[in-house]
ZAZAKE-398161 format. One line per 10 residues: number of its first residue (from 1); their letters; for each residue x, y, z of C-alpha. Coordinates in steps of 0.001 Angstrom, whole numbers, plus 500000, padded with zeros to 6 digits. Layout:
N
NUM = A = X Y Z; ...
***
This chain:
459
1 = XXXXXXXXXX = 499932 499499 500321; 501816 503478 498998; 502511 505737 501651; 501372 509252 502091; 503807 511201 500810; 504669 514390 502992; 505278 517005 500886; 502906 519675 500799; 500994 520511 497976; 501193 524166 497094
11 = XXXXXXXXXX = 498655 526030 495139; 499063 525287 491771; 499675 521369 492586; 495956 521213 493991; 494695 523199 491289; 496963 520709 489220; 495342 517254 490677; 491910 518964 490237; 492328 519184 486696; 493967 516261 486253
21 = XXXXXXXXXX = 491108 513997 487722; 489096 516337 485876; 490245 515129 482620; 490192 511260 483954; 486685 511332 484827; 485771 513200 480707; 487084 510265 479443; 485850 507463 481942; 483036 508744 483967; 482875 509353 487383
31 = XXXXXXXXXX = 485233 508033 489525; 484122 506129 492854; 483893 508790 495845; 481306 508696 497612; 483720 509236 500928; 486000 512038 498910; 482499 514208 498612; 481808 513205 502287; 485122 514914 503466; 484875 518100 500912
41 = XXXXXXXXXX = 481250 518702 501865; 482599 518178 505880; 485428 520578 505214; 482601 523452 503734; 483569 526447 501749; 482698 527103 498052; 481929 525130 495447; 485884 525652 494205; 487114 524630 497867; 485601 521091 497612
51 = XXXXXXXXXX = 486196 520056 494304; 489823 521041 495494; 489159 518804 498489; 487489 516140 496683; 490312 515893 494460; 493140 515540 497033; 491445 513055 498416; 490672 510879 495163; 494537 511617 494409; 495871 510268 497967
61 = XXXXXXXXXX = 493374 507147 497070; 494467 506597 493206; 498041 507183 493704; 497885 510157 491479; 499053 512875 493965; 502398 510470 494230; 502766 510158 490492; 502710 514137 490446; 505092 514222 492917; 507644 512522 490407
71 = XXXXXXXXXX = 506754 514105 487940; 507572 517177 489848; 511008 516152 490926; 511535 514425 487142; 510857 517966 485512; 513485 519700 488110; 516046 517308 487249; 514906 518260 483358; 515906 521292 483642; 519040 521302 485767
81 = XXXXXXXXXX = 519541 519135 481983; 518651 521742 479652; 520307 523932 481574; 523937 522472 481673; 523278 521674 478214; 522255 525546 477367; 525567 526213 479375; 526821 523805 476666; 525591 525060 474102; 526464 528958 474278
91 = XXXXXXXXXX = 530501 528057 474979; 530229 525419 472244; 529159 528763 470343; 531737 530839 470924; 534374 528741 470465; 533028 527762 466513; 532800 531472 465901; 536752 532858 467533; 538194 529305 466215; 541443 528464 467299
101 = XXXXXXXXXX = 543038 531711 466602; 545375 530597 463797; 543139 532115 461319; 541244 535778 461439; 538201 535915 462654; 535621 536683 459872; 533406 539282 461886; 530456 538663 460347; 529798 535155 460004; 530725 534706 463519
111 = XXXXXXXXXX = 528439 537205 464228; 526087 535706 462421; 526890 532049 464032; 526136 533458 467852; 523310 535712 467039; 521650 533567 464447; 519533 531224 466175; 518984 532532 468779; 517156 536199 467064; 515470 533675 464724
121 = XXXXXXXXXX = 513605 531291 467751; 513247 534628 469324; 511114 535744 465814; 509512 532963 466595; 508141 532489 470236; 507301 536699 469652; 504818 535285 466762; 503202 532987 468515; 502849 535350 472029; 499598 535702 470663
131 = XXXXXXXXXX = 498356 532129 471196; 498912 529900 473783; 501096 528139 471893; 503866 529775 472300; 506960 528252 472799; 505399 524891 472507; 508378 522689 470840; 510947 523473 473995; 508063 523342 476644; 505912 520425 474995
141 = XXXXXXXXXX = 509287 518620 475165; 509881 519174 478767; 506347 518395 479914; 506755 514781 477613; 509964 514285 479219; 509259 514936 482240; 506013 512369 481807; 508470 509927 480462; 511154 510337 483375; 508366 509785 486083
151 = XXXXXXXXXX = 507868 506069 485132; 504051 506272 486931; 501706 505057 484397; 499676 507679 486583; 500733 510223 485203; 499710 510022 482145; 496735 513177 482637; 499255 515666 484793; 500609 516898 481271; 497229 517510 479779
161 = XXXXXXXXXX = 496295 518913 483108; 499163 521291 483278; 498914 522662 480568; 494698 522826 480001; 494301 524965 483445; 497160 527105 482835; 495595 527714 478920; 492251 528361 481142; 493938 531013 482913; 496174 532441 479773
171 = XXXXXXXXXX = 499082 531510 481606; 500528 528627 479560; 502343 531474 477331; 504021 532940 479884; 504928 529811 481879; 506876 528206 478686; 508005 531713 477505; 509688 531984 481119; 511115 528725 480708; 512380 529408 476936
181 = XXXXXXXXXX = 514101 532630 477617; 515550 531378 480322; 517159 528712 478522; 518304 531312 475713; 519320 533803 478376; 521838 531081 479771; 522827 530183 476491; 523436 533625 475308; 525288 534222 478796; 527406 531277 478513
191 = XXXXXXXXXX = 528778 532121 475285; 529277 536367 476261; 531454 534803 478737; 533670 532277 477227; 534273 535211 474143; 535168 537291 477196; 537639 534338 478240; 539105 533660 474816; 539431 536785 473523; 541375 537728 477704
201 = XXXXXXXXXX = 543681 534684 476892; 544177 534433 472959; 545341 537029 470513; 542937 536826 467146; 542311 539361 464104; 539595 540189 462657; 538117 540844 459097; 535486 540821 456687; 534741 539548 453311; 531637 539729 451014
211 = XXXXXXXXXX = 530774 539393 447341; 527621 541012 446762; 528474 544354 449169; 529980 547781 448872; 532547 548615 451393; 530107 551236 451951; 527642 548940 452792; 529431 547062 454977; 530558 550491 457032; 527060 551450 457346
221 = XXXXXXXXXX = 525622 547773 458622; 528651 548114 461126; 527716 551580 462476; 524366 550530 462732; 524686 547540 464786; 526772 549165 466586; 524819 551862 467184; 523309 550966 470663; 526225 549282 472331; 527856 551977 471853
231 = XXXXXXXXXX = 525385 553195 474426; 526589 551135 476856; 530349 551990 476360; 531813 549501 473830; 533823 550726 471103; 533120 551356 467749; 535013 550555 464728; 535997 553867 462776; 535107 553445 458993; 538744 554058 458111
241 = XXXXXXXXXX = 539365 550370 460210; 536287 549221 459113; 537087 549914 455565; 540763 548461 455803; 539657 545322 457905; 538517 543850 454617; 541659 541611 455667; 543076 541010 459078; 545201 544519 460512; 547754 543405 462190
251 = XXXXXXXXXX = 546917 546492 464524; 545741 546728 468085; 543485 549596 468108; 541788 547833 464947; 541710 544082 466972; 540366 545735 470156; 537768 547757 468243; 536688 544780 466639; 536341 542869 470049; 534768 545600 471793
261 = XXXXXXXXXX = 532320 545753 469023; 531500 542148 468959; 530932 541365 472421; 528679 544776 472770; 526286 543222 469883; 526216 539655 471988; 525325 541610 475067; 522204 544344 473565; 520907 541638 470742; 521601 538439 472521
271 = XXXXXXXXXX = 521670 538974 475911; 519640 541948 477512; 516398 540898 475200; 516333 537649 476163; 516872 538732 479825; 514424 541069 479789; 511515 538521 478449; 512597 536306 481466; 512053 538902 483808; 508677 539596 481789
281 = XXXXXXXXXX = 507410 536287 481587; 508401 536108 485301; 506571 538507 486394; 503232 537710 484464; 503519 533949 485709; 503897 534944 489464; 501035 537752 488992; 498628 534717 487366; 499641 532038 489591; 497954 534641 492647
291 = XXXXXXXXXX = 494817 534842 490714; 494596 530907 489204; 491504 529669 489963; 489330 526412 488430; 486887 526728 485608; 484073 526222 486996; 482029 526644 483653; 483584 523169 482683; 480979 520399 482737; 482797 518120 485103
301 = XXXXXXXXXX = 482645 520236 487155; 478875 521382 487242; 478133 518204 487367; 479718 518432 490968; 477833 520924 492120; 474733 518969 493622; 476921 516082 494812; 479611 518608 496629; 477026 521594 497376; 474101 520702 497842
311 = XXXXXXXXXX = 471105 523699 497513; 469370 522602 500420; 472798 522737 502387; 473193 526396 502813; 469275 526293 504482; 470283 524190 507073; 471971 526467 510346; 476025 524898 510644; 477975 527715 510592; 478065 530571 512428
321 = XXXXXXXXXX = 476123 533407 513012; 477566 536264 509979; 477401 539955 510662; 474701 540496 508339; 472278 538140 505939; 472325 538720 502216; 469453 541580 501639; 467404 539780 499595; 467340 541536 496238; 463874 539813 494276
331 = XXXXXXXXXX = 463646 539663 491241; 467206 540420 490303; 467895 536832 488345; 465169 536233 486621; 463461 539263 485145; 460236 540111 485557; 458691 536314 485816; 455014 535712 485638; 451982 534319 487465; 451586 534157 490675
341 = XXXXXXXXXX = 452563 531810 493663; 451842 531051 497271; 453686 529126 499628; 454553 527868 503520; 457329 526707 505388; 457010 525065 508266; 453424 525613 509491; 451680 524060 512386; 449452 521533 511360; 446425 523295 512817
351 = XXXXXXXXXX = 447095 525690 510935; 444201 525400 508081; 446785 525517 504453; 445903 526112 502092; 443526 528932 501984; 440660 529724 499620; 442693 531248 496421; 441660 533610 493686; 442210 532098 489797; 444991 532286 488673
361 = XXXXXXXXXX = 447338 531741 491594; 449358 528647 492152; 449730 526836 495790; 453631 525845 495530; 452280 523431 499313; 454230 523968 502478; 458472 523549 502307; 459187 521866 505134; 462006 518907 504227; 465205 519719 502648
371 = XXXXXXXXXX = 463194 518147 499716; 460232 519471 499481; 462410 523092 499490; 465367 521659 496647; 461413 520871 494847; 460315 524051 495424; 463614 526139 494340; 464220 524030 491222; 459704 524976 490126; 460645 528156 490861
381 = XXXXXXXXXX = 464296 528340 488762; 462280 527212 485513; 459225 528999 486083; 460215 532309 487613; 456914 534156 489085; 455978 537565 489035; 454210 537770 492106; 455765 535683 495240; 454059 535666 499117; 455578 532966 501525
391 = XXXXXXXXXX = 453248 532509 504898; 455008 531948 507728; 454191 531185 511377; 455433 534192 514141; 454763 531815 516836; 457934 529951 516268; 461917 531280 516360; 463569 533263 513677; 465446 530862 512624; 468861 531528 510357
401 = XXXXXXXXXX = 467491 528680 508020; 464068 529690 507102; 465456 533157 506720; 468305 532002 504247; 465179 529841 502510; 463050 533465 502668; 466102 535302 500848; 466402 532647 498154; 463150 532150 497738; 462667 535653 497339
411 = XXXXXXXXXX = 465696 536551 494580; 462748 533945 491692; 460813 536674 491880; 460095 539705 490333; 458019 540667 493597; 457878 538809 496748; 455733 539426 500121; 456577 538014 503459; 452561 536940 505307; 452844 537330 508846
421 = XXXXXXXXXX = 449822 534993 510323; 447758 535779 513034; 447365 532978 514418; 445812 533695 518367; 448738 533948 521397; 450923 535005 518881; 454084 537020 521255; 454594 540280 520622; 458134 540235 520973; 458553 536754 518184
431 = XXXXXXXXXX = 456488 539172 516602; 458762 542248 516264; 461976 539583 516155; 459980 538457 512499; 459659 542368 511337; 463055 543437 512185; 464620 540171 510425; 462502 540805 507981; 463501 544617 506978; 467255 543349 507365
441 = XXXXXXXXXX = 466286 541400 504116; 464647 544853 502796; 461315 542423 502019; 458092 543724 502613; 455605 542000 505430; 451946 541932 506174; 449990 540471 508642; 446644 540087 506584; 446316 537563 503581; 447768 539577 500559
451 = XXXXXXXXX = 445191 537099 498208; 444629 540412 496637; 448153 541824 495645; 448885 538370 494901; 446408 538401 492200; 446451 541733 491041; 449067 542974 491578; 447838 545825 493464; 446166 545456 496855
***
């Protein structure tokens, strides 16, 4: 039997597990979840919180939690491997660009070999930034290899679940962007450092060669590329040095000028863009994680709503008393509605019910049990009334569960009145408690039967 992992789960991990469970159930149907649902309901909270608790329980039972931790460990190892590969790649680019020092370095060929692939991938990433596919090549390779290294068949839904979760919140592009730009930042950073080391330890000569371009074009290109680095203090070869460098110059000033120009262009066009983009992606990633939530509009989550957050549950009195009850706001969710409905809540058996009703008024019966209340709410949701009268017995104490039901019913009607029945021997203090509670809900209440209003809409 698998032991319980001790590693704490982050917010992203919990959301990730919930999404993996959702995808699993979307393909294979609902899991056996009676125990997990009981734990979720016992923990309280809103629907999203209960879905997270349910997912954790199911993931613990089915080994998905352990699979996620194995996947995360494999992904971390792969990140270290990618970082090492990036450093070796950058160093290799620098060695290939400068050579062994036995022959002059073609500055533009060297610059192209250092920056060419980096700029191509940068352009591709920027073009794909408008979609969640930005950086998908390297990122999806990393996700796929992480799953393979985890060696856990239960992790099959983890990579799709992570991409689905992040894509719903628009975070996939920033997460993969941080990975891609961070990788190329290491490549270009390593290339720059090795360039500095090689130029400091070896003597290189520089030249340029061309068949299509004229000398003036080469001068203009050199000056254009070196303008931004020059603002940072890097040397810019003078036009006469550029013209004379069609063959390698045996001059200290020319070698230093070309070396500084090459370092400056690699820094400005290779390292700095990747650094800024890595910081930008990291900032957007962290900001997005703070607001990341489950997409409760997904059909699989909607199916769980009644199982984890039954409509009648909020009618009980299992939570501490709130500072204030929510306002009723009649008719807000249903528009004008049609017809008229009378309903009684927890009336004593000695109360004759229903009273004689005018034509066109529907008797919705009594709402005493949870099943009756649920059926009533569903009926009013399907066909909202224009006018609703809720009859209550003021001899009963003011119960928060009843008040919540009254508020919920009132939101399903265009107009609502509460009828405080007038049986004999009603305690005036008890009646005043009811009136105060209904005033707090901003609901109209009456002592006499409002059947005329219920029939016609006016007294």
